[in-house]
C-alpha positions as CSV (number, residue, x, y, z in Angstrom):
1,M,-42.7,36.2,-175.8
2,T,-43.1,34.0,-179.0
3,N,-41.1,30.9,-177.6
4,S,-44.3,28.7,-175.3
5,A,-44.4,25.6,-174.4
6,G,-47.8,23.8,-172.8
7,I,-50.0,27.3,-172.2
8,S,-53.2,26.3,-171.9
9,Y,-56.0,25.0,-169.6
10,S,-54.6,23.2,-166.0
11,Y,-57.4,20.0,-164.9
12,N,-57.9,20.0,-161.0
13,W,-56.9,16.4,-160.6
14,M,-55.8,16.8,-156.6
15,G,-57.6,19.2,-154.8
16,I,-56.2,21.8,-152.1
17,A,-53.9,18.5,-151.5
18,T,-52.1,19.1,-154.2
19,G,-48.3,18.6,-151.8
20,W,-45.2,20.6,-151.8
21,S,-42.0,19.2,-150.8
22,G,-41.9,18.1,-147.5
23,C,-45.4,17.2,-148.2
24,P,-46.6,14.0,-146.0
25,K,-47.7,11.1,-147.9
26,S,-51.5,11.2,-145.8
27,I,-52.2,14.2,-148.0
28,Y,-52.3,12.1,-151.3
29,Q,-54.4,10.0,-150.2
30,L,-57.6,12.5,-149.9
31,H,-58.2,12.3,-153.4
32,L,-60.3,15.8,-152.6
33,G,-59.5,16.5,-156.6
34,L,-61.4,14.8,-159.8
35,G,-59.1,12.5,-160.0
36,H,-56.1,11.4,-163.1
37,L,-56.6,7.9,-164.4
38,P,-59.7,6.2,-164.8
39,K,-59.1,4.2,-162.0
40,N,-59.5,6.5,-159.6
41,S,-61.5,9.8,-161.1
42,K,-64.1,11.0,-159.5
43,K,-67.8,9.4,-160.6
44,E,-70.3,12.2,-160.8
45,S,-72.1,12.2,-158.0
46,G,-68.7,11.8,-156.0
47,V,-68.3,15.7,-156.0
48,G,-71.1,17.3,-153.5
49,V,-72.0,20.8,-154.9
50,P,-71.2,21.0,-158.5
51,S,-72.0,24.5,-159.1
52,E,-68.7,25.1,-156.4
53,M,-65.7,23.4,-158.1
54,Y,-63.0,24.3,-159.7
55,A,-62.8,21.1,-162.6
56,V,-60.4,23.3,-164.9
57,A,-59.0,26.4,-165.1
58,D,-56.5,29.1,-167.1
59,A,-53.2,27.8,-166.8
60,R,-50.5,29.4,-165.0
61,S,-47.5,30.3,-167.0
62,R,-44.1,30.5,-165.6
63,T,-40.6,31.4,-167.2
64,A,-39.0,28.7,-168.5
65,G,-35.3,30.2,-170.6
66,Q,-36.4,32.8,-173.3
67,G,-40.8,31.3,-173.8
68,I,-42.8,30.4,-171.0
69,A,-44.8,27.2,-170.2
70,G,-48.5,26.6,-168.4
71,Q,-48.8,24.3,-165.9
72,I,-51.4,21.2,-166.4
73,K,-51.9,20.4,-163.2
74,M,-53.6,22.7,-161.1
75,S,-51.6,23.7,-157.8
76,P,-52.2,26.6,-155.4
77,W,-49.2,26.8,-153.9
78,S,-46.6,29.2,-155.8
79,F,-43.5,28.2,-158.4
80,D,-40.5,30.4,-159.6
81,S,-41.2,32.9,-162.1
82,E,-44.6,32.8,-162.3
83,T,-46.4,35.5,-165.6
84,A,-49.1,36.9,-164.6
85,P,-52.4,36.0,-165.1
86,P,-53.7,35.2,-169.2
87,H,-56.8,37.9,-168.3
88,G,-55.6,41.0,-165.8
89,Q,-55.8,40.1,-162.7
90,G,-57.5,36.7,-163.3
91,Y,-58.1,33.0,-164.8
92,N,-61.4,31.8,-166.4
93,I,-62.7,28.6,-164.3
94,L,-65.2,25.8,-166.0
95,F,-66.7,25.1,-162.4
96,C,-67.9,21.2,-162.6
97,D,-71.2,21.8,-163.9
98,G,-70.2,23.7,-167.0
99,H,-70.8,27.5,-166.4
100,V,-67.6,29.5,-166.5
101,A,-65.5,32.3,-164.6
102,L,-63.7,34.7,-164.2
103,V,-61.7,34.5,-160.5
104,K,-59.3,36.8,-159.3
105,R,-55.9,36.1,-158.5
106,S,-56.4,36.9,-155.1
107,D,-59.7,34.5,-154.6
108,Y,-57.7,31.9,-156.5
109,L,-54.9,31.6,-155.0
110,Y,-56.0,32.3,-151.8
111,S,-56.3,29.0,-149.9
112,P,-58.5,30.8,-146.9
113,R,-61.1,31.8,-149.6
114,T,-61.2,29.2,-152.0
115,A,-59.8,26.1,-150.6
116,S,-63.7,24.9,-150.7
117,N,-63.6,25.6,-154.8
118,W,-60.7,23.1,-155.0
119,N,-62.2,20.2,-153.4
120,S,-65.6,17.7,-154.3
121,D,-66.6,17.5,-150.9
122,N,-66.3,21.1,-151.1
123,Q,-64.6,21.9,-147.8
124,P,-61.6,24.1,-147.1
125,H,-59.7,20.7,-145.5
126,P,-56.8,22.7,-143.7
127,E,-54.7,19.6,-142.6
128,A,-53.9,20.2,-146.8
129,W,-52.3,23.2,-147.1
130,A,-48.7,23.9,-147.5
131,P,-47.0,26.3,-145.0
132,M,-48.1,29.7,-145.1
133,S,-44.5,31.0,-146.6
134,L,-45.3,28.9,-150.1
135,W,-48.8,30.3,-150.9
136,A,-49.1,32.0,-153.9
137,V,-51.1,34.6,-152.4
138,Q,-50.5,35.8,-148.5
139,N,-53.3,37.5,-147.5
């Protein structure tokens, strides 16, 4: 498609606790990601295992009218009309220690495998997971 908007990278601002429709407000209080404003951004010392935590990833894109648009905030949950990953079956992800790795979509968006990679304390926090019906990857 030749029409595009905002297709680039996305930022891990909330960790796995990105919320969903009907999500309890307490989920947003977990502060598992890197934050998005100076007042709540995570300090370097606040990231338990930098070599394991996702910082920035290729944007997950969706169709938007006659073009495609990227999601600038990382979320593992599904959304309407998602397009294929930009690198075959995966996404390039920058980790907090500075290395980049290609992570398969089937791992990146499947919480039982990679939820701890989303969070600054390197824990999976299943209490922050959306209902399974909203997962982008089911198995």
